PyMOL Python script that loads the backbone (N, CA, C, O; Angstrom):
from pymol import cmd

cmd.read_pdbstr("""\
ATOM      1  N   VAL A   1       1.879   6.131  -3.339  1.00  0.00           N
ATOM      2  CA  VAL A   1       0.697   5.333  -3.099  1.00  0.00           C
ATOM      3  C   VAL A   1      -0.583   6.066  -3.091  1.00  0.00           C
ATOM      4  O   VAL A   1      -0.656   7.139  -2.493  1.00  0.00           O
ATOM      5  N   GLN A   2      -1.645   5.545  -3.740  1.00  0.00           N
ATOM      6  CA  GLN A   2      -2.891   6.347  -3.769  1.00  0.00           C
ATOM      7  C   GLN A   2      -4.008   5.526  -3.704  1.00  0.00           C
ATOM      8  O   GLN A   2      -3.996   4.484  -4.359  1.00  0.00           O
ATOM      9  N   ALA A   3      -5.156   5.872  -2.898  1.00  0.00           N
ATOM     10  CA  ALA A   3      -6.231   5.180  -2.812  1.00  0.00           C
ATOM     11  C   ALA A   3      -7.516   5.906  -3.441  1.00  0.00           C
ATOM     12  O   ALA A   3      -7.911   7.045  -3.192  1.00  0.00           O
ATOM     13  N   ASP A   4      -8.049   4.996  -4.287  1.00  0.00           N
ATOM     14  CA  ASP A   4      -9.262   5.467  -5.040  1.00  0.00           C
ATOM     15  C   ASP A   4      -8.970   6.892  -5.664  1.00  0.00           C
ATOM     16  O   ASP A   4      -9.725   7.843  -5.465  1.00  0.00           O
ATOM     17  N   GLY A   5      -7.814   6.976  -6.438  1.00  0.00           N
ATOM     18  CA  GLY A   5      -7.510   8.152  -7.036  1.00  0.00           C
ATOM     19  C   GLY A   5      -7.363   9.454  -6.322  1.00  0.00           C
ATOM     20  O   GLY A   5      -7.234  10.511  -6.940  1.00  0.00           O
ATOM     21  N   GLY A   6      -7.385   9.374  -4.959  1.00  0.00           N
ATOM     22  CA  GLY A   6      -7.157  10.463  -4.088  1.00  0.00           C
ATOM     23  C   GLY A   6      -5.782  11.018  -4.041  1.00  0.00           C
ATOM     24  O   GLY A   6      -4.985  10.669  -4.913  1.00  0.00           O
ATOM     25  N   PRO A   7      -5.410  11.879  -3.074  1.00  0.00           N
ATOM     26  CA  PRO A   7      -4.091  12.508  -2.960  1.00  0.00           C
ATOM     27  C   PRO A   7      -2.935  11.299  -2.920  1.00  0.00           C
ATOM     28  O   PRO A   7      -3.125  10.242  -2.318  1.00  0.00           O
ATOM     29  N   THR A   8      -1.924  11.557  -3.523  1.00  0.00           N
ATOM     30  CA  THR A   8      -0.657  10.643  -3.481  1.00  0.00           C
ATOM     31  C   THR A   8       0.141  10.779  -2.399  1.00  0.00           C
ATOM     32  O   THR A   8       0.510  11.913  -2.092  1.00  0.00           O
ATOM     33  N   VAL A   9       0.567   9.597  -1.591  1.00  0.00           N
ATOM     34  CA  VAL A   9       1.681   9.698  -0.554  1.00  0.00           C
ATOM     35  C   VAL A   9       3.092   9.119  -1.083  1.00  0.00           C
ATOM     36  O   VAL A   9       3.220   8.022  -1.628  1.00  0.00           O
ATOM     37  N   GLU A  10       3.965   9.897  -0.870  1.00  0.00           N
ATOM     38  CA  GLU A  10       5.236   9.211  -1.220  1.00  0.00           C
ATOM     39  C   GLU A  10       5.787   8.332   0.035  1.00  0.00           C
ATOM     40  O   GLU A  10       5.700   8.637   1.225  1.00  0.00           O
ATOM     41  N   THR A  11       6.314   7.283  -0.468  1.00  0.00           N
ATOM     42  CA  THR A  11       6.827   6.336   0.726  1.00  0.00           C
ATOM     43  C   THR A  11       8.324   5.972   0.521  1.00  0.00           C
ATOM     44  O   THR A  11       8.882   6.053  -0.573  1.00  0.00           O
ATOM     45  N   LEU A  12       8.867   5.604   1.556  1.00  0.00           N
ATOM     46  CA  LEU A  12      10.431   5.151   1.585  1.00  0.00           C
ATOM     47  C   LEU A  12      10.249   3.646   2.128  1.00  0.00           C
ATOM     48  O   LEU A  12       9.204   3.179   2.581  1.00  0.00           O
ATOM     49  N   PRO A  13      11.372   3.044   1.999  1.00  0.00           N
ATOM     50  CA  PRO A  13      11.508   1.700   2.365  1.00  0.00           C
ATOM     51  C   PRO A  13      11.142   1.587   4.030  1.00  0.00           C
ATOM     52  O   PRO A  13      11.403   2.525   4.783  1.00  0.00           O
ATOM     53  N   ASN A  14      10.599   0.511   4.441  1.00  0.00           N
ATOM     54  CA  ASN A  14      10.019   0.284   5.999  1.00  0.00           C
ATOM     55  C   ASN A  14       9.227   1.463   6.516  1.00  0.00           C
ATOM     56  O   ASN A  14       9.324   1.883   7.670  1.00  0.00           O
ATOM     57  N   THR A  15       8.332   2.036   5.459  1.00  0.00           N
ATOM     58  CA  THR A  15       7.324   2.814   6.125  1.00  0.00           C
ATOM     59  C   THR A  15       6.005   2.411   5.774  1.00  0.00           C
ATOM     60  O   THR A  15       5.910   1.443   5.019  1.00  0.00           O
ATOM     61  N   MET A  16       4.863   3.026   6.219  1.00  0.00           N
ATOM     62  CA  MET A  16       3.561   2.689   5.928  1.00  0.00           C
ATOM     63  C   MET A  16       2.678   3.725   5.942  1.00  0.00           C
ATOM     64  O   MET A  16       2.868   4.691   6.681  1.00  0.00           O
ATOM     65  N   VAL A  17       1.590   3.634   5.107  1.00  0.00           N
ATOM     66  CA  VAL A  17       0.587   4.530   5.014  1.00  0.00           C
ATOM     67  C   VAL A  17      -0.797   3.991   5.588  1.00  0.00           C
ATOM     68  O   VAL A  17      -1.216   2.909   5.176  1.00  0.00           O
ATOM     69  N   ARG A  18      -1.449   4.651   6.441  1.00  0.00           N
ATOM     70  CA  ARG A  18      -2.826   4.088   6.814  1.00  0.00           C
ATOM     71  C   ARG A  18      -3.925   4.875   6.273  1.00  0.00           C
ATOM     72  O   ARG A  18      -4.031   6.086   6.465  1.00  0.00           O
ATOM     73  N   TYR A  19      -4.826   4.097   5.523  1.00  0.00           N
ATOM     74  CA  TYR A  19      -5.972   4.677   4.943  1.00  0.00           C
ATOM     75  C   TYR A  19      -7.136   4.167   5.728  1.00  0.00           C
ATOM     76  O   TYR A  19      -7.246   3.003   6.113  1.00  0.00           O
ATOM     77  N   ARG A  20      -8.040   5.178   5.948  1.00  0.00           N
ATOM     78  CA  ARG A  20      -9.390   4.846   6.527  1.00  0.00           C
ATOM     79  C   ARG A  20     -10.337   4.985   5.383  1.00  0.00           C
ATOM     80  O   ARG A  20     -10.443   6.090   4.852  1.00  0.00           O
ATOM     81  N   LEU A  21     -10.970   4.070   4.993  1.00  0.00           N
ATOM     82  CA  LEU A  21     -11.709   3.841   3.796  1.00  0.00           C
ATOM     83  C   LEU A  21     -13.259   3.375   4.296  1.00  0.00           C
ATOM     84  O   LEU A  21     -13.437   2.732   5.331  1.00  0.00           O
ATOM     85  N   LYS A  22     -14.168   3.734   3.543  1.00  0.00           N
ATOM     86  CA  LYS A  22     -15.631   3.538   3.730  1.00  0.00           C
ATOM     87  C   LYS A  22     -15.724   1.941   3.229  1.00  0.00           C
ATOM     88  O   LYS A  22     -14.992   1.511   2.337  1.00  0.00           O
ATOM     89  N   PRO A  23     -16.654   1.176   3.874  1.00  0.00           N
ATOM     90  CA  PRO A  23     -16.907  -0.149   3.808  1.00  0.00           C
ATOM     91  C   PRO A  23     -17.107  -0.211   2.033  1.00  0.00           C
ATOM     92  O   PRO A  23     -17.657   0.663   1.362  1.00  0.00           O
ATOM     93  N   GLY A  24     -16.573  -1.336   1.579  1.00  0.00           N
ATOM     94  CA  GLY A  24     -16.770  -1.548   0.105  1.00  0.00           C
ATOM     95  C   GLY A  24     -15.499  -2.012  -0.410  1.00  0.00           C
ATOM     96  O   GLY A  24     -14.595  -2.415   0.322  1.00  0.00           O
ATOM     97  N   THR A  25     -15.427  -1.947  -1.825  1.00  0.00           N
ATOM     98  CA  THR A  25     -14.234  -2.268  -2.364  1.00  0.00           C
ATOM     99  C   THR A  25     -13.344  -1.023  -2.981  1.00  0.00           C
ATOM    100  O   THR A  25     -13.964  -0.144  -3.579  1.00  0.00           O
ATOM    101  N   HIS A  26     -12.188  -0.940  -2.880  1.00  0.00           N
ATOM    102  CA  HIS A  26     -11.212   0.232  -3.169  1.00  0.00           C
ATOM    103  C   HIS A  26     -10.075  -0.138  -3.953  1.00  0.00           C
ATOM    104  O   HIS A  26      -9.663  -1.294  -3.853  1.00  0.00           O
ATOM    105  N   THR A  27      -9.519   0.651  -4.702  1.00  0.00           N
ATOM    106  CA  THR A  27      -8.346   0.386  -5.664  1.00  0.00           C
ATOM    107  C   THR A  27      -7.240   1.295  -4.921  1.00  0.00           C
ATOM    108  O   THR A  27      -7.387   2.467  -4.574  1.00  0.00           O
ATOM    109  N   ILE A  28      -6.112   0.494  -4.760  1.00  0.00           N
ATOM    110  CA  ILE A  28      -4.738   1.075  -4.025  1.00  0.00           C
ATOM    111  C   ILE A  28      -3.942   1.009  -5.170  1.00  0.00           C
ATOM    112  O   ILE A  28      -3.973  -0.047  -5.803  1.00  0.00           O
ATOM    113  N   ALA A  29      -3.074   2.130  -5.655  1.00  0.00           N
ATOM    114  CA  ALA A  29      -2.075   2.048  -6.690  1.00  0.00           C
ATOM    115  C   ALA A  29      -0.992   2.855  -6.177  1.00  0.00           C
ATOM    116  O   ALA A  29      -1.053   3.735  -5.317  1.00  0.00           O
ATOM    117  N   PHE A  30       0.158   2.369  -6.922  1.00  0.00           N
ATOM    118  CA  PHE A  30       1.442   3.256  -6.808  1.00  0.00           C
ATOM    119  C   PHE A  30       2.037   3.315  -8.145  1.00  0.00           C
ATOM    120  O   PHE A  30       1.862   2.411  -8.962  1.00  0.00           O
ATOM    121  N   GLU A  31       2.757   4.390  -8.393  1.00  0.00           N
ATOM    122  CA  GLU A  31       3.561   4.824  -9.619  1.00  0.00           C
ATOM    123  C   GLU A  31       5.046   4.461  -9.478  1.00  0.00           C
ATOM    124  O   GLU A  31       5.710   4.778  -8.491  1.00  0.00           O
ATOM    125  N   PHE A  32       5.488   3.830 -10.448  1.00  0.00           N
ATOM    126  CA  PHE A  32       7.189   3.717 -10.446  1.00  0.00           C
ATOM    127  C   PHE A  32       7.682   3.671 -11.890  1.00  0.00           C
ATOM    128  O   PHE A  32       7.195   2.852 -12.670  1.00  0.00           O
ATOM    129  N   GLU A  33       8.475   4.383 -12.208  1.00  0.00           N
ATOM    130  CA  GLU A  33       8.930   4.291 -13.720  1.00  0.00           C
ATOM    131  C   GLU A  33       8.098   4.323 -14.794  1.00  0.00           C
ATOM    132  O   GLU A  33       8.404   3.745 -15.837  1.00  0.00           O
ATOM    133  N   GLY A  34       6.940   5.012 -14.651  1.00  0.00           N
ATOM    134  CA  GLY A  34       5.870   4.919 -15.788  1.00  0.00           C
ATOM    135  C   GLY A  34       4.805   3.998 -15.596  1.00  0.00           C
ATOM    136  O   GLY A  34       3.780   4.114 -16.268  1.00  0.00           O
ATOM    137  N   GLN A  35       4.955   2.938 -14.606  1.00  0.00           N
ATOM    138  CA  GLN A  35       4.033   1.897 -14.453  1.00  0.00           C
ATOM    139  C   GLN A  35       3.202   2.297 -13.251  1.00  0.00           C
ATOM    140  O   GLN A  35       3.648   3.013 -12.354  1.00  0.00           O
ATOM    141  N   ARG A  36       1.744   1.712 -13.276  1.00  0.00           N
ATOM    142  CA  ARG A  36       1.005   2.219 -12.169  1.00  0.00           C
ATOM    143  C   ARG A  36       0.228   0.718 -11.723  1.00  0.00           C
ATOM    144  O   ARG A  36      -0.977   0.520 -11.886  1.00  0.00           O
ATOM    145  N   PRO A  37       1.033  -0.116 -11.227  1.00  0.00           N
ATOM    146  CA  PRO A  37       0.398  -1.340 -10.516  1.00  0.00           C
ATOM    147  C   PRO A  37      -0.660  -1.120  -9.564  1.00  0.00           C
ATOM    148  O   PRO A  37      -0.471  -0.252  -8.712  1.00  0.00           O
ATOM    149  N   ALA A  38      -1.809  -1.802  -9.570  1.00  0.00           N
ATOM    150  CA  ALA A  38      -3.029  -1.507  -8.610  1.00  0.00           C
ATOM    151  C   ALA A  38      -3.317  -2.764  -8.017  1.00  0.00           C
ATOM    152  O   ALA A  38      -2.918  -3.813  -8.522  1.00  0.00           O
ATOM    153  N   THR A  39      -4.050  -2.715  -6.876  1.00  0.00           N
ATOM    154  CA  THR A  39      -4.562  -3.866  -6.110  1.00  0.00           C
ATOM    155  C   THR A  39      -5.930  -3.415  -5.718  1.00  0.00           C
ATOM    156  O   THR A  39      -6.291  -2.239  -5.679  1.00  0.00           O
ATOM    157  N   THR A  40      -6.720  -4.552  -5.407  1.00  0.00           N
ATOM    158  CA  THR A  40      -8.176  -4.033  -4.930  1.00  0.00           C
ATOM    159  C   THR A  40      -8.224  -4.815  -3.494  1.00  0.00           C
ATOM    160  O   THR A  40      -7.822  -5.944  -3.212  1.00  0.00           O
ATOM    161  N   VAL A  41      -8.800  -3.908  -2.759  1.00  0.00           N
ATOM    162  CA  VAL A  41      -8.889  -4.184  -1.121  1.00  0.00           C
ATOM    163  C   VAL A  41     -10.684  -4.124  -1.033  1.00  0.00           C
ATOM    164  O   VAL A  41     -11.425  -3.301  -1.571  1.00  0.00           O
ATOM    165  N   ALA A  42     -10.997  -5.126  -0.289  1.00  0.00           N
ATOM    166  CA  ALA A  42     -12.541  -5.053  -0.030  1.00  0.00           C
ATOM    167  C   ALA A  42     -12.650  -5.401   1.379  1.00  0.00           C
ATOM    168  O   ALA A  42     -12.044  -6.352   1.874  1.00  0.00           O
ATOM    169  N   GLY A  43     -13.599  -4.451   2.165  1.00  0.00           N
ATOM    170  CA  GLY A  43     -13.857  -4.621   3.559  1.00  0.00           C
ATOM    171  C   GLY A  43     -15.051  -4.217   4.115  1.00  0.00           C
ATOM    172  O   GLY A  43     -15.772  -3.487   3.435  1.00  0.00           O
ATOM    173  N   ASN A  44     -15.399  -4.548   5.215  1.00  0.00           N
ATOM    174  CA  ASN A  44     -16.697  -4.136   5.975  1.00  0.00           C
ATOM    175  C   ASN A  44     -16.312  -3.086   6.898  1.00  0.00           C
ATOM    176  O   ASN A  44     -15.114  -2.807   6.956  1.00  0.00           O
ATOM    177  N   ALA A  45     -17.119  -2.473   7.612  1.00  0.00           N
ATOM    178  CA  ALA A  45     -16.839  -1.408   8.612  1.00  0.00           C
ATOM    179  C   ALA A  45     -16.159  -2.136   9.736  1.00  0.00           C
ATOM    180  O   ALA A  45     -16.518  -3.236  10.155  1.00  0.00           O
ATOM    181  N   GLY A  46     -15.070  -1.378  10.226  1.00  0.00           N
ATOM    182  CA  GLY A  46     -14.238  -2.116  11.200  1.00  0.00           C
ATOM    183  C   GLY A  46     -13.336  -3.002  10.870  1.00  0.00           C
ATOM    184  O   GLY A  46     -12.586  -3.370  11.774  1.00  0.00           O
ATOM    185  N   ASP A  47     -13.165  -3.562   9.560  1.00  0.00           N
ATOM    186  CA  ASP A  47     -12.089  -4.309   8.889  1.00  0.00           C
ATOM    187  C   ASP A  47     -10.888  -3.624   8.888  1.00  0.00           C
ATOM    188  O   ASP A  47     -10.844  -2.413   8.672  1.00  0.00           O
ATOM    189  N   VAL A  48      -9.714  -4.435   9.157  1.00  0.00           N
ATOM    190  CA  VAL A  48      -8.357  -3.899   8.812  1.00  0.00           C
ATOM    191  C   VAL A  48      -7.838  -4.679   7.886  1.00  0.00           C
ATOM    192  O   VAL A  48      -7.834  -5.893   8.089  1.00  0.00           O
ATOM    193  N   ARG A  49      -7.296  -4.146   6.686  1.00  0.00           N
ATOM    194  CA  ARG A  49      -6.629  -4.833   5.659  1.00  0.00           C
ATOM    195  C   ARG A  49      -5.110  -4.427   5.502  1.00  0.00           C
ATOM    196  O   ARG A  49      -4.798  -3.261   5.748  1.00  0.00           O
ATOM    197  N   PHE A  50      -4.283  -5.212   5.158  1.00  0.00           N
ATOM    198  CA  PHE A  50      -2.907  -4.859   4.800  1.00  0.00           C
ATOM    199  C   PHE A  50      -2.462  -5.296   3.401  1.00  0.00           C
ATOM    200  O   PHE A  50      -2.713  -6.404   2.929  1.00  0.00           O
ATOM    201  N   VAL A  51      -1.790  -4.340   2.791  1.00  0.00           N
ATOM    202  CA  VAL A  51      -1.128  -4.741   1.498  1.00  0.00           C
ATOM    203  C   VAL A  51       0.327  -4.038   1.515  1.00  0.00           C
ATOM    204  O   VAL A  51       0.488  -2.976   2.116  1.00  0.00           O
ATOM    205  N   ARG A  52       1.370  -4.680   0.831  1.00  0.00           N
ATOM    206  CA  ARG A  52       2.636  -3.998   0.750  1.00  0.00           C
ATOM    207  C   ARG A  52       3.331  -4.174  -0.673  1.00  0.00           C
ATOM    208  O   ARG A  52       3.240  -5.141  -1.429  1.00  0.00           O
ATOM    209  N   ILE A  53       3.996  -3.076  -0.832  1.00  0.00           N
ATOM    210  CA  ILE A  53       4.712  -3.186  -1.977  1.00  0.00           C
ATOM    211  C   ILE A  53       6.108  -3.796  -1.753  1.00  0.00           C
ATOM    212  O   ILE A  53       6.790  -3.460  -0.785  1.00  0.00           O
ATOM    213  N   ASP A  54       6.526  -4.703  -2.665  1.00  0.00           N
ATOM    214  CA  ASP A  54       7.688  -5.538  -2.586  1.00  0.00           C
ATOM    215  C   ASP A  54       8.626  -5.117  -3.538  1.00  0.00           C
ATOM    216  O   ASP A  54       8.231  -5.113  -4.704  1.00  0.00           O
ATOM    217  N   GLY A  55       9.802  -4.752  -3.308  1.00  0.00           N
ATOM    218  CA  GLY A  55      10.628  -4.183  -4.355  1.00  0.00           C
ATOM    219  C   GLY A  55      12.149  -4.832  -4.348  1.00  0.00           C
ATOM    220  O   GLY A  55      12.558  -5.440  -3.358  1.00  0.00           O
ATOM    221  N   MET A  56      12.858  -4.673  -5.399  1.00  0.00           N
ATOM    222  CA  MET A  56      14.136  -5.066  -5.611  1.00  0.00           C
ATOM    223  C   MET A  56      14.820  -3.999  -6.320  1.00  0.00           C
ATOM    224  O   MET A  56      14.372  -3.468  -7.336  1.00  0.00           O
ATOM    225  N   VAL A  57      15.931  -3.697  -5.749  1.00  0.00           N
ATOM    226  CA  VAL A  57      16.994  -2.548  -6.342  1.00  0.00           C
ATOM    227  C   VAL A  57      18.111  -2.821  -6.624  1.00  0.00           C
ATOM    228  O   VAL A  57      18.835  -3.049  -5.654  1.00  0.00           O
ATOM    229  N   TRP A  58      18.664  -2.908  -7.830  1.00  0.00           N
ATOM    230  CA  TRP A  58      19.886  -3.306  -8.297  1.00  0.00           C
ATOM    231  C   TRP A  58      20.393  -2.075  -9.023  1.00  0.00           C
ATOM    232  O   TRP A  58      19.696  -1.161  -9.464  1.00  0.00           O
ATOM    233  N   THR A  59      21.706  -2.189  -9.079  1.00  0.00           N
ATOM    234  CA  THR A  59      22.435  -0.810  -9.606  1.00  0.00           C
ATOM    235  C   THR A  59      21.789  -0.471 -11.147  1.00  0.00           C
ATOM    236  O   THR A  59      21.676   0.663 -11.611  1.00  0.00           O
ATOM    237  N   TRP A  60      21.437  -1.599 -11.750  1.00  0.00           N
ATOM    238  CA  TRP A  60      21.182  -1.526 -13.315  1.00  0.00           C
ATOM    239  C   TRP A  60      19.606  -1.429 -13.307  1.00  0.00           C
ATOM    240  O   TRP A  60      19.160  -0.781 -14.254  1.00  0.00           O
ATOM    241  N   LYS A  61      18.666  -1.948 -12.421  1.00  0.00           N
ATOM    242  CA  LYS A  61      17.328  -1.934 -12.579  1.00  0.00           C
ATOM    243  C   LYS A  61      16.640  -2.164 -11.091  1.00  0.00           C
ATOM    244  O   LYS A  61      17.159  -2.817 -10.185  1.00  0.00           O
ATOM    245  N   SER A  62      15.455  -1.538 -11.037  1.00  0.00           N
ATOM    246  CA  SER A  62      14.661  -1.736  -9.984  1.00  0.00           C
ATOM    247  C   SER A  62      13.339  -2.207 -10.279  1.00  0.00           C
ATOM    248  O   SER A  62      12.808  -1.782 -11.305  1.00  0.00           O
ATOM    249  N   THR A  63      12.672  -3.079  -9.490  1.00  0.00           N
ATOM    250  CA  THR A  63      11.396  -3.369  -9.751  1.00  0.00           C
ATOM    251  C   THR A  63      10.481  -3.529  -8.497  1.00  0.00           C
ATOM    252  O   THR A  63      10.925  -3.956  -7.431  1.00  0.00           O
ATOM    253  N   PHE A  64       9.169  -3.160  -8.682  1.00  0.00           N
ATOM    254  CA  PHE A  64       8.202  -3.041  -7.610  1.00  0.00           C
ATOM    255  C   PHE A  64       7.022  -3.607  -8.100  1.00  0.00           C
ATOM    256  O   PHE A  64       6.622  -3.421  -9.249  1.00  0.00           O
ATOM    257  N   ALA A  65       6.361  -4.400  -7.133  1.00  0.00           N
ATOM    258  CA  ALA A  65       5.117  -5.018  -7.375  1.00  0.00           C
ATOM    259  C   ALA A  65       4.313  -5.111  -6.030  1.00  0.00           C
ATOM    260  O   ALA A  65       4.961  -4.887  -5.008  1.00  0.00           O
ATOM    261  N   TRP A  66       3.031  -5.402  -5.908  1.00  0.00           N
ATOM    262  CA  TRP A  66       2.350  -5.827  -4.842  1.00  0.00           C
ATOM    263  C   TRP A  66       2.716  -7.110  -4.421  1.00  0.00           C
ATOM    264  O   TRP A  66       2.699  -8.098  -5.156  1.00  0.00           O
ATOM    265  N   ALA A  67       3.107  -7.103  -3.026  1.00  0.00           N
ATOM    266  CA  ALA A  67       3.629  -8.339  -2.448  1.00  0.00           C
ATOM    267  C   ALA A  67       2.530  -9.601  -2.487  1.00  0.00           C
ATOM    268  O   ALA A  67       1.320  -9.381  -2.423  1.00  0.00           O
ATOM    269  N   THR A  68       2.957 -10.626  -2.572  1.00  0.00           N
ATOM    270  CA  THR A  68       2.012 -11.891  -2.564  1.00  0.00           C
ATOM    271  C   THR A  68       2.084 -12.721  -1.321  1.00  0.00           C
ATOM    272  O   THR A  68       1.482 -13.789  -1.215  1.00  0.00           O
ATOM    273  N   GLU A  69       2.842 -12.200  -0.374  1.00  0.00           N
ATOM    274  CA  GLU A  69       2.705 -12.994   0.817  1.00  0.00           C
ATOM    275  C   GLU A  69       1.402 -12.771   1.657  1.00  0.00           C
ATOM    276  O   GLU A  69       0.578 -11.909   1.353  1.00  0.00           O
ATOM    277  N   SER A  70       1.283 -13.542   2.651  1.00  0.00           N
ATOM    278  CA  SER A  70       0.049 -13.599   3.448  1.00  0.00           C
ATOM    279  C   SER A  70      -0.346 -12.298   4.138  1.00  0.00           C
ATOM    280  O   SER A  70       0.562 -11.659   4.670  1.00  0.00           O
ATOM    281  N   GLU A  71      -1.590 -11.831   4.194  1.00  0.00           N
ATOM    282  CA  GLU A  71      -1.850 -10.695   4.960  1.00  0.00           C
ATOM    283  C   GLU A  71      -1.478 -10.679   6.379  1.00  0.00           C
ATOM    284  O   GLU A  71      -1.477  -9.583   6.938  1.00  0.00           O
ATOM    285  N   ASP A  72      -1.168 -11.709   7.036  1.00  0.00           N
ATOM    286  CA  ASP A  72      -0.714 -11.935   8.439  1.00  0.00           C
ATOM    287  C   ASP A  72       0.798 -11.355   8.370  1.00  0.00           C
ATOM    288  O   ASP A  72       1.225 -10.537   9.185  1.00  0.00           O
ATOM    289  N   ALA A  73       1.533 -11.867   7.324  1.00  0.00           N
ATOM    290  CA  ALA A  73       2.957 -11.550   7.224  1.00  0.00           C
ATOM    291  C   ALA A  73       3.240 -10.076   7.028  1.00  0.00           C
ATOM    292  O   ALA A  73       4.172  -9.439   7.519  1.00  0.00           O
ATOM    293  N   ILE A  74       2.183  -9.597   6.145  1.00  0.00           N
ATOM    294  CA  ILE A  74       2.295  -8.083   5.836  1.00  0.00           C
ATOM    295  C   ILE A  74       2.025  -7.386   7.286  1.00  0.00           C
ATOM    296  O   ILE A  74       2.867  -6.606   7.731  1.00  0.00           O
ATOM    297  N   ARG A  75       0.921  -7.659   7.961  1.00  0.00           N
ATOM    298  CA  ARG A  75       0.665  -7.118   9.196  1.00  0.00           C
ATOM    299  C   ARG A  75       1.744  -7.120  10.200  1.00  0.00           C
ATOM    300  O   ARG A  75       1.941  -6.172  10.961  1.00  0.00           O
ATOM    301  N   GLY A  76       2.415  -8.165  10.188  1.00  0.00           N
ATOM    302  CA  GLY A  76       3.930  -8.309  11.238  1.00  0.00           C
ATOM    303  C   GLY A  76       4.783  -7.220  10.662  1.00  0.00           C
ATOM    304  O   GLY A  76       5.328  -6.439  11.442  1.00  0.00           O
ATOM    305  N   ARG A  77       4.953  -7.094   9.353  1.00  0.00           N
ATOM    306  CA  ARG A  77       6.002  -6.051   8.931  1.00  0.00           C
ATOM    307  C   ARG A  77       5.410  -4.682   9.210  1.00  0.00           C
ATOM    308  O   ARG A  77       6.152  -3.771   9.578  1.00  0.00           O
ATOM    309  N   ALA A  78       4.204  -4.512   9.063  1.00  0.00           N
ATOM    310  CA  ALA A  78       3.579  -3.094   9.432  1.00  0.00           C
ATOM    311  C   ALA A  78       3.836  -2.781  10.831  1.00  0.00           C
ATOM    312  O   ALA A  78       4.020  -1.603  11.138  1.00  0.00           O
ATOM    313  N   LEU A  79       3.869  -3.620  11.642  1.00  0.00           N
ATOM    314  CA  LEU A  79       4.074  -3.341  13.076  1.00  0.00           C
ATOM    315  C   LEU A  79       5.376  -2.696  13.320  1.00  0.00           C
ATOM    316  O   LEU A  79       5.529  -1.853  14.204  1.00  0.00           O
ATOM    317  N   LYS A  80       6.376  -3.123  12.481  1.00  0.00           N
ATOM    318  CA  LYS A  80       7.758  -2.520  12.556  1.00  0.00           C
ATOM    319  C   LYS A  80       8.042  -1.384  11.748  1.00  0.00           C
ATOM    320  O   LYS A  80       9.070  -0.716  11.862  1.00  0.00           O
ATOM    321  N   ALA A  81       7.082  -1.157  10.891  1.00  0.00           N
ATOM    322  CA  ALA A  81       7.278   0.098   9.959  1.00  0.00           C
ATOM    323  C   ALA A  81       6.893   1.599  10.790  1.00  0.00           C
ATOM    324  O   ALA A  81       6.310   1.751  11.864  1.00  0.00           O
ATOM    325  N   ARG A  82       7.357   2.434  10.014  1.00  0.00           N
ATOM    326  CA  ARG A  82       7.286   3.756  10.517  1.00  0.00           C
ATOM    327  C   ARG A  82       5.979   4.518   9.807  1.00  0.00           C
ATOM    328  O   ARG A  82       6.027   4.751   8.599  1.00  0.00           O
ATOM    329  N   LEU A  83       4.955   4.850  10.498  1.00  0.00           N
ATOM    330  CA  LEU A  83       3.907   5.561  10.034  1.00  0.00           C
ATOM    331  C   LEU A  83       4.267   6.915   9.311  1.00  0.00           C
ATOM    332  O   LEU A  83       4.676   7.833  10.022  1.00  0.00           O
ATOM    333  N   ILE A  84       4.154   7.100   8.027  1.00  0.00           N
ATOM    334  CA  ILE A  84       4.336   8.520   7.442  1.00  0.00           C
ATOM    335  C   ILE A  84       3.200   9.255   6.945  1.00  0.00           C
ATOM    336  O   ILE A  84       3.376  10.406   6.548  1.00  0.00           O
ATOM    337  N   ALA A  85       2.030   8.717   6.917  1.00  0.00           N
ATOM    338  CA  ALA A  85       0.812   9.265   6.573  1.00  0.00           C
ATOM    339  C   ALA A  85      -0.382   8.620   7.096  1.00  0.00           C
ATOM    340  O   ALA A  85      -0.483   7.393   7.068  1.00  0.00           O
ATOM    341  N   ASP A  86      -1.294   9.372   7.572  1.00  0.00           N
ATOM    342  CA  ASP A  86      -2.846   8.819   7.872  1.00  0.00           C
ATOM    343  C   ASP A  86      -3.867   9.573   7.390  1.00  0.00           C
ATOM    344  O   ASP A  86      -4.186  10.678   7.829  1.00  0.00           O
ATOM    345  N   ARG A  87      -4.493   8.872   6.302  1.00  0.00           N
ATOM    346  CA  ARG A  87      -5.516   9.531   5.474  1.00  0.00           C
ATOM    347  C   ARG A  87      -6.825   8.780   5.553  1.00  0.00           C
ATOM    348  O   ARG A  87      -6.993   7.576   5.749  1.00  0.00           O
ATOM    349  N   SER A  88      -7.668   9.680   5.373  1.00  0.00           N
ATOM    350  CA  SER A  88      -9.292   9.222   5.386  1.00  0.00           C
ATOM    351  C   SER A  88      -9.606   9.658   3.823  1.00  0.00           C
ATOM    352  O   SER A  88      -9.311  10.738   3.312  1.00  0.00           O
ATOM    353  N   VAL A  89     -10.223   8.639   3.248  1.00  0.00           N
ATOM    354  CA  VAL A  89     -10.713   8.573   1.975  1.00  0.00           C
ATOM    355  C   VAL A  89     -12.242   8.663   2.038  1.00  0.00           C
ATOM    356  O   VAL A  89     -12.826   7.663   2.456  1.00  0.00           O
ATOM    357  N   ARG A  90     -12.953   9.711   1.684  1.00  0.00           N
ATOM    358  CA  ARG A  90     -14.446   9.774   1.928  1.00  0.00           C
ATOM    359  C   ARG A  90     -15.061   9.639   0.472  1.00  0.00           C
ATOM    360  O   ARG A  90     -16.282   9.654   0.314  1.00  0.00           O
TER     361      ARG A  90
END
""", "prot")
cmd.dss("prot")
cmd.show_as("cartoon", "prot")
cmd.util.cbc("prot")
cmd.orient("prot")
């Protein structure tokens, strides 16, 4: 996972990365099998936003994309996840 082209953080299932970003619009991306899906997150000072990578792993194929569920549902999952990185992007 990468915010605004900064350092990359490797993730595992049921983990989360917290980014502290300046107010404005930011690009969050991840890489998997040569693909680099990205999403845009916008916020004001003090806002908290949640995005989630949704994946399916099969013996013959794996797919990952940005989740389309509500931010409230993603927030609920984040409360149960293990924090593996805490980054500030300036």
